[in-house]
C-alpha positions as CSV (number, residue, x, y, z in Angstrom):
1,X,-153.2,-39.7,77.7
2,X,-149.7,-40.9,76.8
3,X,-149.0,-43.0,73.7
4,X,-148.1,-46.1,75.6
5,X,-151.4,-45.8,77.6
6,X,-153.4,-45.5,74.4
7,X,-151.5,-48.5,72.9
8,X,-152.3,-50.6,75.9
9,X,-156.0,-49.9,75.8
10,X,-156.0,-50.6,72.0
11,X,-154.3,-54.0,72.6
12,X,-156.7,-54.8,75.5
13,X,-159.8,-54.0,73.4
14,X,-158.5,-55.7,70.3
15,X,-157.6,-58.9,72.1
16,X,-160.9,-58.9,74.1
17,X,-159.0,-58.6,77.4
18,X,-161.0,-55.5,78.3
19,X,-164.7,-56.1,78.2
20,X,-167.6,-53.8,79.0
21,X,-170.9,-54.9,80.5
22,X,-172.0,-55.9,84.0
23,X,-169.6,-58.1,85.9
24,X,-169.5,-59.5,89.5
25,X,-165.9,-59.3,90.7
26,X,-164.3,-61.8,93.1
27,X,-164.9,-59.3,95.9
28,X,-168.6,-59.4,95.1
29,X,-168.6,-55.9,93.9
30,X,-170.3,-55.0,90.6
31,X,-168.2,-53.5,87.8
32,X,-169.0,-52.0,84.4
33,X,-165.8,-53.6,82.9
34,X,-163.6,-56.6,83.3
35,X,-160.0,-57.0,82.4
36,X,-158.5,-60.5,81.7
37,X,-154.9,-60.2,80.7
38,X,-154.7,-63.9,79.7
39,X,-156.6,-63.0,76.5
40,X,-153.5,-61.1,75.4
41,X,-151.4,-64.3,75.5
42,X,-149.9,-64.1,72.0
43,X,-146.3,-63.5,71.1
44,X,-147.2,-60.1,69.6
45,X,-149.6,-59.1,72.4
46,X,-147.1,-60.0,75.1
47,X,-144.3,-58.1,73.4
48,X,-146.5,-55.0,72.9
49,X,-147.9,-54.9,76.4
50,X,-144.4,-55.5,77.9
51,X,-143.3,-52.4,76.0
52,X,-146.2,-50.4,77.5
53,X,-145.3,-51.6,81.0
54,X,-141.6,-50.8,80.5
55,X,-142.5,-47.2,79.3
56,X,-144.7,-46.7,82.4
57,X,-142.0,-48.1,84.7
58,X,-139.3,-45.9,83.1
59,X,-141.5,-42.8,83.2
60,X,-142.2,-43.3,86.9
61,X,-138.4,-43.5,87.6
62,X,-139.2,-46.2,90.2
63,X,-136.1,-47.9,91.5
64,X,-136.3,-51.7,92.0
65,X,-133.9,-54.6,92.7
66,X,-136.2,-57.5,91.8
67,X,-139.5,-58.3,90.1
68,X,-142.3,-60.4,91.5
69,X,-145.2,-61.7,89.6
70,X,-148.1,-63.1,91.7
71,X,-149.7,-66.3,90.5
72,X,-151.1,-66.6,88.0
73,X,-151.3,-63.7,85.6
74,X,-148.4,-61.9,87.2
75,X,-146.2,-64.8,86.3
76,X,-146.2,-64.2,82.5
77,X,-146.3,-60.4,82.8
78,X,-143.3,-60.3,85.1
79,X,-141.4,-62.8,83.0
80,X,-141.9,-61.0,79.7
81,X,-141.3,-57.5,81.2
82,X,-138.1,-58.8,82.9
83,X,-136.9,-60.4,79.6
84,X,-137.3,-57.2,77.7
85,X,-135.5,-54.9,80.2
86,X,-132.4,-53.9,78.4
87,X,-129.0,-53.8,80.1
88,X,-130.4,-55.0,83.4
89,X,-130.0,-58.4,85.1
90,X,-133.0,-58.2,87.5
91,X,-134.0,-61.3,89.5
92,X,-137.6,-62.4,88.7
93,X,-139.7,-64.5,91.1
94,X,-143.3,-65.7,91.4
95,X,-145.3,-67.7,93.8
96,X,-147.2,-70.9,93.6
97,X,-150.8,-71.1,94.8
98,X,-150.0,-74.3,96.7
99,X,-146.9,-75.2,98.7
100,X,-144.7,-77.8,96.9
101,X,-143.4,-80.5,99.1
102,X,-141.0,-82.2,96.7
103,X,-138.1,-81.2,94.4
104,X,-137.0,-77.7,95.4
105,X,-140.1,-77.3,97.5
106,X,-141.6,-74.1,98.8
107,X,-143.9,-71.4,97.5
108,X,-141.5,-69.1,95.6
109,X,-140.0,-69.9,92.2
110,X,-136.9,-68.0,91.3
111,X,-134.7,-65.9,93.7
112,X,-136.6,-64.7,96.7
113,X,-137.6,-61.0,96.1
114,X,-135.2,-58.7,97.9
115,X,-134.7,-54.9,98.2
116,X,-137.2,-52.8,96.4
117,X,-139.5,-55.2,94.7
118,X,-141.5,-54.3,91.6
119,X,-144.8,-56.3,91.7
120,X,-146.4,-56.8,88.3
121,X,-149.9,-58.1,88.0
122,X,-153.0,-57.5,85.9
123,X,-155.1,-55.9,88.6
């Protein structure tokens, strides 16, 4: 296991984001664990997990033109990862669960994802 993977698991357990037991998932399936990224919502936790994601992204050599974070937990993950990417000006977007009929309207906030899109979520 790589150092950033160990660090991510350590943060997830320390914050309570990774729980073990018996859980019924949204799909109805049973799982021996449950991951809730929102429990890592501290300035230190977000910074550390963003570093882990960035190491994984860089190691994969994946090429992307924009970042998309699906509502809701993907929003803060994509935002903090995008903010920490050095020397890159990557557009970041996320969606709303409901269509907005006033103001700028629509379902997408930010520049619409284009090209190769890196989707960041907690799943």
